C-alpha positions in Angstrom: 0.0 0.1 0.0 3.4 2.2 0.1 2.7 3.4 -3.6 -0.5 4.8 -3.1 1.2 7.9 0.0 3.5 8.5 -3.0 3.3 12.4 -2.9 1.3 13.6 -6.3 4.1 15.5 -7.6 6.0 12.7 -8.8 2.9 11.6 -11.4 3.2 12.7 -15.1 1.0 15.9 -15.4 2.2 17.7 -12.0 4.5 20.4 -12.3 4.8 22.7 -9.5 1.8 25.1 -10.3 -0.6 22.1 -10.6 0.6 20.7 -7.6 -0.2 23.6 -5.5 -3.8 23.6 -7.1 -4.1 20.2 -6.0 -3.2 21.0 -2.5 -6.1 23.8 -2.6 -8.7 20.5 -3.2 -6.8 18.3 -0.5 -5.2 16.0 -2.6 -1.3 15.3 -2.2 -0.9 11.6 -2.7 -2.2 9.2 -4.8 -4.5 7.6 -2.7 -5.8 11.5 -2.5 -6.1 11.6 -5.7 -8.4 8.2 -6.1 -10.3 9.2 -3.3 -11.4 12.2 -5.5 -14.4 11.1 -6.7 -16.7 12.5 -9.7 -19.4 14.6 -8.9 -21.4 14.1 -11.9 -20.6 12.2 -15.3 -21.2 13.3 -19.3 -22.5 11.2 -21.4 -20.7 11.9 -24.5 -21.2 8.6 -26.0 -24.1 9.9 -28.1 -23.8 12.1 -30.9 -26.5 13.4 -33.3 -26.9 15.3 -36.5 -27.7 19.2 -36.2 -30.8 18.4 -37.8 -31.5 16.1 -35.2 -30.7 17.4 -32.0 -34.0 19.4 -30.0 -34.0 22.2 -27.1 -32.6 20.8 -24.0 -30.6 18.1 -25.5 -27.1 17.7 -24.0 -25.3 15.9 -26.4 -22.5 15.5 -29.1 -21.9 17.3 -32.4 -19.3 17.3 -35.0 -19.5 19.9 -37.5 -17.3 22.3 -39.5 -17.0 26.1 -39.0 -18.4 28.5 -41.1 -16.7 32.2 -41.7 -15.2 33.7 -39.0 -15.8 34.7 -35.5 -18.8 37.0 -34.5 -16.9 38.9 -31.6 -19.7 41.7 -29.4 -18.3 43.8 -26.5 -21.7 44.7 -24.6 -20.3 46.3 -21.9 -17.3 45.4 -19.1 -17.3 42.2 -17.8 -19.5 41.3 -20.7 -18.1 40.3 -24.3 -19.8 37.6 -26.9 -18.1 35.6 -29.6 -20.1 33.2 -31.5 -19.2 30.8 -34.3 -21.5 28.9 -37.0 -20.6 25.3 -37.1 -22.5 23.2 -39.7 -22.5 19.8 -41.0 -24.3 17.6 -43.7 -28.0 18.4 -42.4 -28.1 22.0 -41.1 -26.4 24.5 -38.9 -26.0 25.8 -35.2 -24.7 28.6 -33.4 -21.6 28.1 -30.8 -21.2 31.1 -28.2 -19.0 32.2 -25.5 -19.8 34.0 -23.1 -17.3 36.5 -21.1 -14.5 34.1 -23.2 -12.3 36.8 -24.6 -9.7 34.1 -25.3 -12.2 32.3 -27.8 -12.2 35.4 -30.5 -10.8 34.0 -33.4 -10.1 30.5 -31.4 -11.4 28.7 -34.3 -10.4 29.3 -38.1 -12.9 29.1 -41.4 -13.2 24.9 -42.1 -12.1 23.9 -38.5 -13.5 20.3 -37.8 -15.0 20.3 -34.1 -16.6 18.3 -31.8 -18.3 19.6 -29.4 -20.7 18.7 -26.1 -23.2 20.5 -24.4 -26.7 21.7 -24.1 -29.0 22.9 -26.9 -30.8 26.0 -26.8 -33.3 27.8 -28.4 -32.8 31.5 -29.1 -33.0 34.1 -31.7 -30.2 32.3 -33.4 -32.2 29.6 -34.1 -30.5 26.2 -32.0 -27.6 27.3 -30.0 -24.9 25.7 -27.8 -23.3 28.0 -25.0 -20.0 27.5 -23.4 -19.7 24.1 -24.6 -17.0 21.8 -23.9 -14.9 21.3 -27.1 -11.9 20.1 -29.2 -10.4 20.8 -32.3 -9.6 17.5 -34.8 -6.7 17.0 -36.5 -7.0 15.0 -40.0 -10.4 13.9 -38.8 -8.8 12.2 -35.3 -11.3 12.8 -32.2 -8.8 13.7 -29.3 -11.6 15.0 -26.7 -12.3 12.2 -24.5 -15.5 10.8 -25.6 -17.9 8.0 -23.8 -19.2 8.2 -20.2 -17.0 11.1 -18.9 -16.4 12.4 -15.1 -16.8 16.0 -14.2 -14.9 16.7 -10.8 -14.7 19.0 -8.2 -12.3 21.2 -9.7 -10.3 24.9 -8.8 -9.8 27.6 -10.5 -7.2 27.5 -12.6 -7.4 23.8 -12.8 -9.6 22.3 -15.7 -11.6 19.1 -16.2 -9.2 18.1 -18.8 -6.1 18.1 -16.4 -8.3 16.3 -13.5 -8.9 13.5 -16.1 -5.0 13.4 -17.5 -3.7 12.8 -14.1 -6.2 10.3 -12.9 -5.2 8.6 -16.4 -1.8 8.3 -15.1 -2.1 7.1 -11.5 -5.7 4.5 -12.8 -2.9 1.7 -13.3 -2.0 1.5 -9.4 -5.4 0.1 -9.0 -4.4 -2.9 -9.7 -2.0 -3.4 -7.3 -4.7 -2.5 -4.6 -5.0 -4.9 -1.5 -8.7 -5.0 -0.7 -9.1 -4.6 2.9 -12.7 -5.8 3.4 -13.5 -9.6 4.7 -14.7 -11.4 1.7 -17.7 -12.5 3.5 -18.7 -9.0 3.9 -17.9 -8.3 0.4 -20.0 -11.3 -0.4 -22.4 -11.0 1.7 -23.4 -7.3 0.3 -23.2 -8.2 -2.5 -19.8 -5.7 -3.1 -17.6 -5.2 -5.8 -13.6 -5.5 -5.2 -12.2 -2.2 -4.5 -9.6 -1.8 -7.4 -13.1 -2.4 -10.0 -15.0 0.2 -7.7 -12.0 2.7 -7.9 -11.6 2.2 -11.5 -14.7 2.3 -12.9 -15.5 5.2 -10.9 -13.5 7.6 -12.7 -13.6 5.8 -16.0 -17.2 3.8 -16.4 -17.7 2.3 -19.9 -21.7 2.0 -18.8 -23.9 3.6 -16.4 -24.1 0.2 -14.4 -20.3 0.4 -13.5 -20.8 3.3 -11.9 -24.2 2.4 -10.0 -21.7 -1.3 -8.9 -18.7 1.1 -8.1 -20.3 3.4 -6.5 -22.4 1.0 -4.0 -19.2 -0.7 -3.2 -17.7 3.2 -2.3 -20.6 4.5 -0.5 -20.3 0.7 1.9 -17.0 1.1 2.8 -17.5 4.4 3.9 -20.4 4.4 6.3 -19.0 1.2 7.3 -15.5 2.8 8.1 -17.4 5.7 10.0 -20.0 3.6 12.1 -16.9 1.2 13.2 -15.1 3.8 14.3 -17.9 5.7 16.9 -18.4 2.2 17.9 -14.8 1.6 18.7 -14.9 4.8 20.4 -17.6 3.2 22.4 -16.3 0.4 23.3 -12.9 1.3 24.7 -14.9 3.7 27.0 -16.8 0.9 28.5 -13.9 -1.7 28.4 -11.1 0.5 29.7 -12.9 3.4 32.0 -14.7 3.7 35.1 -16.7 6.0 36.8 -17.9 6.6 40.6 -21.2 4.4 40.7 -23.6 7.0 42.0 -26.6 4.4 43.6 -27.6 6.5 46.1 -31.1 8.1 45.2 -32.4 9.0 48.6 -34.6 12.1 48.1 -35.6 11.8 44.4 -38.9 10.4 45.0 -39.4 13.3 47.3 -38.1 16.0 44.9 -40.3 14.4 42.2 -43.3 14.8 44.7 -42.5 18.6 45.6 -42.5 19.3 41.5 -45.4 21.7 40.7 -46.2 19.3 37.5 -45.7 15.6 37.0 -43.5 13.9 34.9 -44.9 12.3 30.9 -44.1 8.6 30.4 -41.6 9.8 28.4 -39.8 11.7 30.9 -40.2 9.0 33.3 -38.6 6.3 30.9 -35.6 8.3 30.1 -35.1 9.3 33.6 -35.4 6.1 34.7 -32.5 4.7 31.8 -30.4 7.7 33.1 -30.3 7.1 36.7 -29.8 3.0 36.2 -26.6 4.6 34.2 -25.3 6.5 36.9 -25.5 3.6 39.2 -22.6 1.9 37.4 -19.2 2.1 37.2 -19.3 2.4 33.4 -19.4 5.8 32.5 -22.6 6.7 31.2 -22.6 7.9 27.3 -25.9 8.9 26.8 -28.1 11.4 24.1 -31.5 12.7 25.3 -33.2 14.2 22.4 -36.3 15.8 22.5 -38.8 18.1 20.7 -38.8 21.9 21.7 -40.9 22.1 25.2 -40.2 18.1 26.0 -39.4 19.0 29.3 -35.7 17.5 28.8 -34.2 20.4 31.5 -36.0 18.8 34.4 -34.7 15.3 33.8 -31.0 17.2 33.7 -31.5 18.7 37.1 -32.6 15.6 38.9 -29.6 13.9 37.3 -27.2 16.4 38.4 -29.2 16.6 41.8 -28.2 12.6 41.8 -24.6 13.5 41.4 -24.6 15.7 44.6 -26.7 13.5 47.5 -23.9 10.8 46.1 -21.2 13.9 47.4 -20.2 14.6 43.7 -20.1 17.7 41.4 -22.4 18.0 38.2 -21.4 20.1 35.2 -23.9 21.9 32.6 -22.3 23.2 29.5 -24.4 25.3 27.1 -23.6 27.0 24.0 -24.3 30.3 25.4 -24.7 32.9 28.0 -28.6 33.6 28.1 -29.2 29.7 28.4 -26.7 29.2 30.9 -28.3 31.8 32.8 -31.7 30.5 32.2 -30.4 27.0 33.1 -28.3 28.7 36.2 -32.0 30.4 37.5 -34.0 27.0 37.0 -31.5 25.2 39.0 -31.6 27.9 41.8 -35.3 28.3 42.3 -35.6 24.0 42.7 -32.2 23.3 44.2 -31.0 25.9 46.0 -34.1 25.1 49.3 -32.2 22.0 49.4 -29.0 23.3 50.5 -27.3 23.1 46.9 -24.8 25.1 46.3 -25.0 26.5 42.7 -22.3 28.2 40.5 -22.6 30.2 37.0 -19.6 30.4 35.0 -19.3 32.2 32.1 -17.0 34.5 29.7 -18.7 37.8 30.4 -17.3 37.9 34.4 -14.5 39.8 35.9 -11.7 38.3 36.0 -11.2 38.6 39.6 -15.0 36.7 40.1 -13.8 34.1 37.9 -10.4 33.0 39.8 -12.8 33.0 42.8 -15.6 30.9 41.0 -12.9 28.4 39.9 -11.3 28.6 43.4 -14.7 27.4 44.8 -15.2 24.4 42.2 -11.6 23.2 42.9 -12.3 23.1 46.7 -16.1 21.4 46.5 -17.8 24.8 47.7 -20.0 24.3 44.8 -21.6 21.2 43.7 -23.3 22.4 40.2 -21.3 24.6 38.0 -23.1 26.1 34.6 -21.5 27.6 32.3 -20.6 27.7 28.5 -17.3 27.2 27.0 -15.8 29.1 30.2 -15.9 25.8 31.8 -13.4 24.3 29.8 -10.8 26.7 30.3 -7.2 25.2 31.7 -7.6 27.5 35.0 -11.1 25.3 35.7 -10.5 22.0 37.9 -12.9 20.4 39.7 -13.2 18.6 43.3 -15.0 15.4 43.0 -16.7 15.8 39.2 -19.1 12.5 38.6 -21.4 14.2 35.9 -21.2 16.3 32.8 -24.3 17.6 30.6 -24.0 19.5 27.2 -27.1 21.0 26.2 -27.4 21.5 22.4 -25.2 19.1 21.3 -24.5 20.4 17.6 -23.1 23.5 18.8 -20.2 21.7 20.6 -17.7 19.4 18.9 -16.5 15.7 20.5 -13.2 17.1 21.3 -14.6 19.9 23.7 -16.8 17.5 25.3 -13.8 15.4 25.6 -12.0 18.2 27.3 -14.7 19.1 30.2 -15.2 15.0 31.0 -11.1 15.0 31.0 -11.5 17.2 34.9 -13.0 14.4 36.1 -12.0 11.1 36.8 -13.9 9.2 33.7 -17.4 11.3 34.5 -20.8 9.9 33.8 -21.9 12.1 30.3 -25.3 13.1 29.3 -25.9 15.2 26.1 -29.3 16.8 24.8 -30.5 18.8 22.0 -33.8 19.9 20.9 -33.2 19.4 17.2 -34.8 16.4 16.8 -32.4 13.7 14.5 -34.4 10.5 12.3 -33.0 7.7 14.6 -30.5 6.1 11.6 -29.0 9.3 11.3 -28.5 9.6 15.0 -26.9 6.4 15.0 -24.0 7.6 12.9 -23.9 11.1 14.5 -23.8 9.6 18.0 -22.4 6.5 17.2 -20.5 6.7 20.6 -23.6 7.6 22.6 -26.6 5.2 24.0 -29.7 7.2 22.7 -32.9 7.7 24.9 -36.0 9.7 23.3 -38.6 12.3 24.8 -40.9 12.0 22.0 -44.3 13.4 24.5 -44.8 17.2 25.3 -46.4 17.7 28.8 -50.5 17.7 29.0 -52.3 20.8 28.8 -49.3 21.8 25.9 -51.4 24.1 23.1 -50.5 23.8 19.3 -49.1 26.5 18.1 -50.6 27.7 15.0 -48.5 28.9 12.5 -49.3 30.7 9.1 -47.1 31.7 6.4 -48.0 34.9 4.7 -46.2 37.1 1.9 -44.6 40.4 2.3 -47.4 42.4 1.2 -49.1 40.9 4.2 -47.1 42.5 6.7 -49.6 45.0 7.9 -52.0 42.0 8.4 -49.3 40.4 10.3 -48.8 43.4 12.7 -52.6 43.6 13.4 -52.7 40.0 14.1 -49.8 40.5 16.8 -51.4 44.1 18.3 -54.4 41.5 18.9 -52.5 39.7 21.4 -50.8 42.5 22.8 -53.8 44.2 23.7 -54.7 40.7 25.8 -51.3 41.7 27.8 -49.3 39.1 25.9 -46.0 39.2 23.8 -44.2 39.3 21.0 -41.0 38.1 19.0 -39.9 39.6 16.1 -36.7 37.4 14.6 -35.3 39.1 11.8 -33.9 37.5 8.2 -31.2 35.6 8.8 -27.8 37.0 7.3 -24.9 34.4 6.9 -21.4 35.1 8.1 -22.2 38.2 9.7 -23.2 38.6 12.8 -22.2 42.6 12.2 -25.0 42.7 9.5 -27.2 41.0 11.4 -27.6 43.4 14.1 -27.5 46.3 12.4 -31.2 45.0 10.1 -32.2 44.0 13.8 -31.7 47.9 14.9 -33.1 49.0 11.8 -36.0 47.2 12.1 -36.7 47.9 15.9 -36.7 51.5 15.2 -39.3 51.2 11.9 -41.8 49.2 14.5 -41.1 51.3 17.5 -41.7 54.5 15.1 -44.8 53.1 13.3 -46.4 50.1 14.1 -45.8 49.8 17.6 -45.5 53.1 19.1 -47.7 52.6 22.4 -45.6 49.7 23.2 -42.1 49.0 24.4 -39.7 47.4 22.2 -36.6 45.8 22.1 -33.9 44.5 21.0 -31.3 41.5 21.1 -28.6 41.0 19.0 -25.2 38.7 18.8 -23.0 41.6 19.3 -25.0 43.1 22.1 -22.2 42.9 25.2 -23.6 40.0 27.5 -24.9 42.2 30.2 -26.8 44.0 28.2 -28.6 40.8 26.2 -29.0 39.9 30.1 -30.8 43.1 31.1 -33.0 42.8 28.1 -34.1 39.2 28.6 -34.9 40.2 32.3 -37.0 43.0 31.2 -38.7 41.0 28.3 -39.3 38.3 31.3 -40.9 41.5 33.2 -43.0 42.0 30.1 -41.7 45.4 30.5 -40.5 44.9 26.9 -43.7 43.7 25.1 -41.8 43.0 21.4 -38.8 41.5 21.4 -36.7 42.0 17.9 -34.2 39.7 17.9 -31.6 37.4 15.9 -31.5 34.2 16.1 -29.7 34.3 19.6 -32.9 33.5 20.3 -32.8 30.1 18.8 -32.5 28.2 21.8 -33.1 27.9 25.8 -35.1 31.2 26.0 -38.3 30.4 28.7 -41.2 33.3 28.3 -44.3 31.7 29.4 -46.2 35.3 28.2 -45.1 35.4 24.7 -47.8 34.3 22.3 -46.2 35.3 19.0 -43.5 34.3 17.0 -43.0 36.4 13.9 -40.3 35.5 11.7 -39.0 38.3 8.5 -37.7 36.4 5.6 -38.9 33.1 6.9 -37.1 31.5 3.7 -33.7 31.9 4.4 -33.9 29.6 7.6 -33.6 25.6 7.0 -37.3 23.8 8.8 -35.2 22.9 11.7 -33.9 25.9 12.4 -37.8 27.5 12.0 -38.9 25.3 13.6 -36.8 25.7 16.7 -37.7 29.7 16.7 -41.7 28.2 17.0 -40.9 26.7 19.9 -39.7 30.0 21.8 -43.4 30.3 22.1 -46.3 28.3 23.4 -44.2 27.8 26.7 -47.2 28.7 28.9 -51.1 28.4 28.8 -52.2 30.4 26.3 -52.8 29.8 22.8 -49.5 30.5 20.3 -49.1 31.5 16.7 -46.2 31.6 14.1 -46.7 33.7 11.6 -43.5 33.5 8.7 -43.2 36.7 6.7 -41.3 35.3 3.2 -40.7 36.9 -0.3 -39.8 33.6 -2.4 -42.4 33.0 -4.9 -40.3 28.9 -5.0 -41.7 25.9 -5.3 -39.1 24.5 -2.4 -40.0 28.0 -0.3 -43.7 27.8 -0.6 -43.4 23.5 0.1 -41.0 24.4 3.3 -43.9 26.9 4.4 -46.7 24.5 3.8 -45.2 21.8 6.1 -44.5 24.0 8.8 -47.9 25.2 8.5 -49.1 21.5 8.4 -47.1 19.7 11.9 -45.4 20.7 14.8 -43.7 17.5 15.1 -39.7 18.3 15.2 -39.0 14.7 14.0 -41.2 14.9 10.7 -40.0 18.1 10.2 -36.1 17.1 10.5 -36.9 14.1 7.8 -38.4 16.8 5.8 -35.4 19.2 5.9 -33.0 16.5 5.2 -35.0 15.5 2.2 -35.3 19.3 0.5 -31.4 20.6 1.8 -29.7 17.2 2.1 -27.8 16.4 4.7 -25.9 20.0 5.1 -23.1 20.7 7.5 -25.3 20.0 10.5 -26.1 16.7 9.9 -22.2 16.0 8.5 -19.2 14.6 10.5 -17.6 18.1 11.0 -18.4 18.9 14.3 -17.6 15.6 15.4 -13.8 16.5 14.4 -14.4 13.2 11.9 -12.8 13.1 8.3 -15.8 14.5 5.6 -17.3 12.2 3.8 -16.0 12.2 0.1 -19.2 9.8 -1.6 -21.8 9.2 1.0 -24.6 11.0 1.9 -26.2 10.7 4.7 -29.6 11.5 3.6 -29.2 10.3 0.2 -28.0 6.6 0.9 -30.2 5.6 4.3 -30.6 2.4 2.5 -27.1 1.5 2.8 -26.8 3.0 6.1 -29.3 0.2 7.6 -27.5 -2.3 5.3 -24.0 -1.1 7.1 -25.7 -0.9 10.7 -27.3 -4.5 10.3 -23.1 -5.7 9.3 -21.5 -3.7 12.1 -24.1 -5.7 14.6 -22.9 -8.7 13.2 -19.3 -8.3 13.6 -20.4 -7.1 17.2 -21.7 -10.4 17.7 -18.4 -11.9 17.2 -16.3 -9.3 18.2 -17.9 -7.5 21.2 -15.0 -5.0 21.6 -14.2 -4.6 17.8 -10.8 -5.6 18.0 -10.8 -6.3 14.7 -8.1 -9.0 15.4 -9.8 -11.6 12.8 -9.8 -8.7 10.1 -6.0 -7.1 10.5 -6.4 -5.3 7.4 -9.4 -3.7 7.9 -8.2 -3.0 11.3 -5.4 -1.1 9.7 -7.6 1.2 7.6 -9.8 2.1 10.5 -6.6 3.1 12.1 -5.1 4.9 9.2 -8.1 6.9 8.0 -8.9 7.7 11.6 -5.6 8.3 13.1 -5.3 10.9 16.0 -9.1 10.5 16.9 -9.9 9.3 20.0 -11.1 5.9 20.5 -9.4 4.0 17.5 
């Protein structure tokens, strides 16, 4: 396998310039190049006479250039070069937009082979910016048949990538297949050699299908094995403090002003049992917005304290950390439990004091943000670590917090519903519990989508709620990558609403660029109903709990994903009153309308997450990036759900004969797994 690690610069066709371009694509050796898969294919094996082509055809044509180039300068940044091409049956216009170098590229009577999409225009039939080849002495040099189309970077052409792939493809014959023969046979997989050869240079569509299936299967298999190996290693090697004392928990539950749902009781039972074992708990609790995950976490923390230990809860934002802090103080301080809040906005002196109290065991439960994983924070006897909204934290951040105790139990909470099959991949190192029941008496939030032309109507509906003494959120449009632009937009909307529609009411503002103390003040005023309308960016997406807020207005709703819209909607409907979510959108596209319709029809987060995946694909959130794992090169966690299920079934079989996944019987698979996930905890 040494030749796979050979530097790509020694391959014919790769000079210093191309080497730097390939490195941009994360290609540095032969293996990287082989695993740089096509994103699509062009079927150039079908050629047509000009008389046969129809608008919309993607096809190959042959012809002769008639006359010289017609070059038109439209304006700066737009020039057009046109040629007329004919064969024995007819003629077609060939147009190159914004390619000045195409002027006089072809001479009269040049024989051309062209591949592209045909359209109807003022010129008649036309091909725009086709792939072309000048044929010398009737010899075709442009690749025919099924041609791969690769992800590329500026300065590196498809042809250059294809030539480099051709120069290394013969090494495929020497590659040893690392998948055990029984797995290959049972799952009807082709060999690795076949897959790598024909994924790049297929001669039929069937070869692409067979090659892709093998490569998707192995990628998902390696990922699943890596995640389970972490879990198994944890179980095999580590011991936690067993928290066996349950004294006082029943009394605590009876004192609560509400009864737990059956789903909460079932999940709590699983957690309490896990905490009583020497094996560290590694559990994910998934629950839709408002399903009551927080109380389950509070009881788990309470159990840690009555067993003479400390608990820590890490939240992604200061607002959410503060909210958890107030909830815990209210329920646990009367029982003599000492609770601390460690967030970035505290003074240096206050942080030092808190760190000292945590280390000396003077604080039983510490709530915080990333500040909890600073080097200066050490614990007296940490037995339980809870992270809230896990998708905001990577595995490594979770691990850093866990290292601050003696193999503490770990509980992970998320209000982002993920289809179970996907959760098994994304959280393969965790046991999964689902709270799939809302507390009784929760009224379903009524959701309606309206166009921006109906904005006045939206505000009229909001005013009705305000007159009843209720409150409203107005969420500003999402601006990717720019908190500053979001803050500016929010400020402008707030000023406009305060001066016009809601001049009789107190309008507040909340955005990410505000100082944490300011945010805290605004939220406190909103909670006390001294602010009636809160104009906000998505900082209120998670955790904020204001029972009197019954109206959620989302501007430019089409810019948000379904899962995010669902999270925002979950900020209302937390009290006894009927709540509403109004989605204002501008987009007339079919997808936008479909998404708005889904939001109107269901409040089930799991259905919404399935639909979100279906419409948008897995995207970054459902990718592997937050785990610090390698990116998926060919598998797609949504499109390849059926393959994923087969992989999970195969992994279960492997676990039956090899419970700790030592893979001693499969040394090549073990070697591949260790190499691919080198440096990743647990493999």
